[in-house]
NUGULO-770231 format. One record per atom (N, C-alpha, C): residue number from 1; residue in three letters; atom name; x, y, z. Coordinates in Angstrom, 3 decimals, decimal comma. Each point is the difference from the previous one (the first is absolute). Layout:
BEGIN
i | aa | at | xx | yy | zz
NUM | ALA | CA | X | Y | Z
...
//
This chain:
BEGIN
i | aa | at | xx | yy | zz
1 | MET | N | 104,544 | 124,409 | 131,396
1 | MET | CA | -0,630 | 0,203 | -1,289
1 | MET | C | -0,524 | 1,733 | 0,184
2 | ALA | N | -0,077 | 0,583 | -1,158
2 | ALA | CA | -0,641 | 1,508 | 0,111
2 | ALA | C | -1,277 | -0,082 | -0,216
3 | ARG | N | -0,690 | 0,366 | 0,345
3 | ARG | CA | -1,518 | 0,068 | -0,163
3 | ARG | C | -0,572 | 1,192 | -1,151
4 | ASN | N | 0,826 | 0,698 | -0,296
4 | ASN | CA | -0,357 | 1,188 | -1,207
4 | ASN | C | 0,953 | -0,486 | -1,209
5 | GLN | N | -0,211 | -1,385 | -0,547
5 | GLN | CA | 0,489 | -0,544 | -1,191
5 | GLN | C | -0,884 | 0,253 | -0,862
6 | GLN | N | 0,855 | 0,248 | -1,173
6 | GLN | CA | -0,919 | 0,135 | -1,645
6 | GLN | C | -0,446 | -1,355 | -0,345
7 | PRO | N | -1,315 | 0,009 | -0,565
7 | PRO | CA | -0,376 | -1,244 | -0,493
7 | PRO | C | 1,104 | -0,803 | -0,852
8 | VAL | N | 0,027 | -1,278 | -0,034
8 | VAL | CA | 1,004 | -0,459 | -1,140
8 | VAL | C | -0,653 | -0,190 | -1,186
9 | THR | N | 1,168 | 0,489 | -0,954
9 | THR | CA | -0,152 | -0,091 | -1,252
9 | THR | C | -0,193 | -1,283 | -0,630
10 | GLU | N | -0,593 | 0,184 | -1,555
10 | GLU | CA | -0,404 | -1,545 | -0,409
10 | GLU | C | 1,397 | -0,646 | -0,334
11 | GLU | N | 1,093 | 1,203 | -0,609
11 | GLU | CA | 1,367 | -0,413 | -0,108
11 | GLU | C | 0,434 | -0,971 | 1,220
12 | GLU | N | -0,155 | 0,920 | 1,042
12 | GLU | CA | 0,505 | -0,646 | 1,330
12 | GLU | C | -0,528 | -1,445 | 0,330
13 | LEU | N | -1,449 | 0,117 | -0,293
13 | LEU | CA | -0,458 | -1,463 | 0,326
13 | LEU | C | 0,419 | -1,022 | -1,069
14 | GLU | N | 0,294 | 0,217 | -1,266
14 | GLU | CA | 0,289 | -0,837 | -0,958
14 | GLU | C | 1,285 | -0,700 | 0,488
15 | GLU | N | 1,058 | 1,194 | 0,425
15 | GLU | CA | 1,436 | -0,556 | 0,206
15 | GLU | C | 0,068 | -1,009 | 1,287
16 | ALA | N | -1,194 | 0,566 | 0,884
16 | ALA | CA | 0,236 | -1,010 | 1,313
16 | ALA | C | -0,637 | -1,485 | -0,321
17 | THR | N | -1,090 | 0,023 | -0,888
17 | THR | CA | -0,328 | -1,200 | -0,425
17 | THR | C | 0,892 | -0,958 | -0,886
18 | GLU | N | 0,767 | 0,636 | -0,576
18 | GLU | CA | 1,364 | -0,708 | -0,975
18 | GLU | C | 0,843 | -0,483 | 0,862
19 | LYS | N | 0,247 | 0,774 | 1,099
19 | LYS | CA | 1,310 | -0,186 | 0,873
19 | LYS | C | -0,588 | -1,236 | 1,083
20 | LEU | N | -1,322 | 0,158 | 0,492
20 | LEU | CA | -0,499 | -1,181 | 0,599
20 | LEU | C | -0,484 | -1,388 | -0,628
21 | GLU | N | -0,044 | 0,018 | -1,388
21 | GLU | CA | 0,088 | -1,136 | -1,010
21 | GLU | C | 1,323 | -0,502 | 0,015
22 | GLU | N | 1,104 | 0,487 | -0,356
22 | GLU | CA | 1,145 | -0,263 | -0,142
22 | GLU | C | 0,737 | -0,826 | 1,630
23 | LEU | N | -0,467 | 0,602 | 1,151
23 | LEU | CA | 0,134 | -0,305 | 1,283
23 | LEU | C | -0,579 | -1,275 | 0,278
24 | ARG | N | -1,474 | -0,245 | -0,661
24 | ARG | CA | -0,831 | -1,433 | 0,118
24 | ARG | C | 0,858 | -0,608 | -1,056
25 | GLU | N | 0,043 | 0,345 | -1,019
25 | GLU | CA | 0,857 | -1,428 | -1,166
25 | GLU | C | 1,607 | -0,303 | 0,723
26 | GLU | N | 0,390 | 0,830 | 0,876
26 | GLU | CA | 1,477 | -0,442 | 0,541
26 | GLU | C | -0,387 | -1,101 | 1,086
27 | ILE | N | -0,987 | 0,639 | 0,973
27 | ILE | CA | -0,268 | -0,930 | 1,145
27 | ILE | C | -0,514 | -1,641 | -0,779
28 | ARG | N | -0,753 | 0,090 | -0,948
28 | ARG | CA | -0,317 | -1,235 | -0,511
28 | ARG | C | 1,090 | -1,185 | -0,334
29 | GLU | N | 0,809 | 1,117 | -0,612
29 | GLU | CA | 1,167 | -0,634 | -0,780
29 | GLU | C | 1,027 | -0,690 | 1,154
30 | ASP | N | 0,217 | 1,030 | 1,052
30 | ASP | CA | 0,532 | -0,674 | 1,079
30 | ASP | C | -0,625 | -1,388 | 0,929
31 | LEU | N | -1,379 | 0,339 | 0,134
31 | LEU | CA | -0,788 | -1,340 | 0,393
31 | LEU | C | 0,218 | -0,973 | -0,496
32 | ALA | N | -0,256 | -0,219 | -1,508
32 | ALA | CA | 0,403 | -1,016 | -0,824
32 | ALA | C | 1,240 | -0,735 | 0,113
33 | ALA | N | 1,110 | 0,888 | 0,264
33 | ALA | CA | 1,315 | -0,474 | 0,020
33 | ALA | C | 0,135 | -0,360 | 1,466
34 | ASP | N | -0,367 | 0,410 | 1,091
34 | ASP | CA | -0,006 | -0,538 | 1,296
34 | ASP | C | -1,062 | -1,169 | 0,276
35 | LEU | N | -1,025 | 0,147 | -0,672
35 | LEU | CA | -1,056 | -1,402 | 0,452
35 | LEU | C | -0,176 | -0,648 | -0,996
36 | GLY | N | 0,427 | 0,242 | -1,208
36 | GLY | CA | -0,343 | -1,144 | -1,071
36 | GLY | C | -0,900 | 0,500 | -0,730
37 | GLY | N | -0,206 | -0,237 | -1,181
37 | GLY | CA | -1,126 | 0,247 | -0,989
37 | GLY | C | -0,009 | 0,908 | -0,824
38 | ASP | N | -0,772 | 0,756 | -0,551
38 | ASP | CA | -0,080 | 1,168 | -1,011
38 | ASP | C | -0,589 | 1,333 | 0,545
39 | PRO | N | 0,691 | 0,898 | -0,325
39 | PRO | CA | -0,449 | 1,377 | 0,438
39 | PRO | C | -1,485 | 0,159 | 0,221
40 | GLU | N | -0,629 | -0,336 | -1,217
40 | GLU | CA | -1,109 | 0,505 | -0,140
40 | GLU | C | -0,984 | -1,170 | 0,964
41 | ASP | N | 0,605 | -1,046 | 0,663
41 | ASP | CA | -0,807 | -0,690 | 1,334
41 | ASP | C | -0,096 | 0,915 | 1,103
42 | TYR | N | 0,929 | 1,208 | -0,254
42 | TYR | CA | -0,057 | 0,925 | 1,431
42 | TYR | C | -0,614 | 1,153 | -0,430
43 | ASP | N | -0,919 | 0,121 | -0,865
43 | ASP | CA | -0,663 | 1,301 | -0,016
43 | ASP | C | -1,396 | -0,029 | 0,386
44 | ALA | N | 0,186 | 1,092 | 0,950
44 | ALA | CA | -1,338 | 0,006 | 0,928
44 | ALA | C | -1,072 | 0,758 | -0,917
45 | THR | N | 0,282 | -0,013 | -1,187
45 | THR | CA | -1,150 | 1,130 | -0,583
45 | THR | C | -1,002 | -1,291 | -0,574
46 | ARG | N | 0,592 | -0,920 | -0,307
46 | ARG | CA | -0,627 | -1,473 | -0,612
46 | ARG | C | -1,028 | -0,430 | 1,227
47 | ARG | N | -1,019 | -0,631 | -0,495
47 | ARG | CA | -0,854 | -0,555 | 0,988
47 | ARG | C | -0,140 | -1,682 | -0,475
48 | PRO | N | 0,388 | -0,463 | 1,416
48 | PRO | CA | 0,134 | -1,497 | -0,287
48 | PRO | C | -1,503 | -0,400 | -0,254
49 | VAL | N | 0,177 | -1,086 | -0,961
49 | VAL | CA | -1,117 | -0,871 | -0,420
49 | VAL | C | -0,052 | -1,409 | 0,979
50 | ALA | N | -1,179 | -0,616 | 0,107
50 | ALA | CA | -0,271 | -0,970 | 0,936
50 | ALA | C | 0,613 | -1,081 | -0,602
51 | ASP | N | -0,181 | -0,335 | -1,512
51 | ASP | CA | 0,526 | -1,100 | -0,376
51 | ASP | C | 1,716 | -0,031 | -0,430
52 | GLY | N | 0,353 | 1,039 | 0,545
52 | GLY | CA | 1,653 | 0,527 | -0,292
52 | GLY | C | 0,279 | 0,378 | -1,725
53 | GLY | N | -0,822 | 0,170 | -0,616
53 | GLY | CA | -0,097 | 0,392 | -1,435
53 | GLY | C | 0,307 | 1,319 | 0,153
54 | GLU | N | 0,000 | 0,762 | -1,293
54 | GLU | CA | 0,071 | 1,300 | -0,376
54 | GLU | C | -1,201 | 0,586 | 0,132
//
């Protein structure tokens, strides 16, 4: 890694965020296909609720 890199621009950050979200969605779909359930069941950004509800 180069030490004299320029700061990341807002555009680059937004693009990277979009790509990461697309990858996360693809992984959730793959997990649901392999393990069963819905892709939303594998969403790591959602916090589990003790009673199993939303």
